[in-house]
C-alpha positions, 0 to 999 in steps of 0.5 A: 667208285670213290676218288680222293682228290688233291687240292688242285683236283678239288679246285678244278672240280669246283671250277666246272660249270656244266655237266659235260665239264664234270664228266670230262673231269671225272674221266680224267681222274678215272683214266689215272687209275691211281690205286692208292687214291681210289676205292671200288665198291661194286654195287655195295654203295646202295645199301651202304648209303642206306645204312649210313643215312636214313634208310633211303637213297635220299641225298638231302639227309644230313644228320652228322657225318655218316650220311656224307660218306656215299651220296652226301656232300655237294653234287656236281652233276645236274642230270639224273643218269650220273652222280658226282658227290663231293665231300670237302677235305675238311669234312673227310676227317669227320667222316673218317672218324665217324666211320671208325665208330661203326661196328658190324652189329650197328651196321647189321641193325641198320641193314635189317631196316632197309625196305625190301620193296625199295632195294634192288638187291636181295636182302639177307646174310650173303648180301650183308656180308658183301656190304660189310666187306666193301664198307671196310674198304671204304672206311680204310679209304676215308682214313687214307684220304683224311690223313692226306688232307684230300677231298673225296668224290663218289661217282656212279652211273645210274 
């Protein structure tokens, strides 16, 4: 799930120090369920991150703004069972611009490079169409967040 944060929410997240504080913060954001400032991706986030980064779920790869989209940015949770990836408001603008350059052929070429042994889904046309649909949702979400000067977090239970 992606959430676009106001400046106040981003400051509150940055002030968290312990995993339980981070979880409480995210639960509060989730409970608001503000449809204008959230974006669901179901399980498409996995392949999406692989396509936009180095083909893996690695979080340290930073070659331009695209790898920041899903698992990039700063991480606020130390445990392995949960991810809270934070893209600063200033970086959201760059991510939105970079996402706008991605076309279906580019994404498919990257998708076809995913190692099937390392991917939990079943690679193929149906899966790609699923990923491409959710990618469009994420691209529009980042445009809205960038236009409003908001930071973005991505959260997922692993």
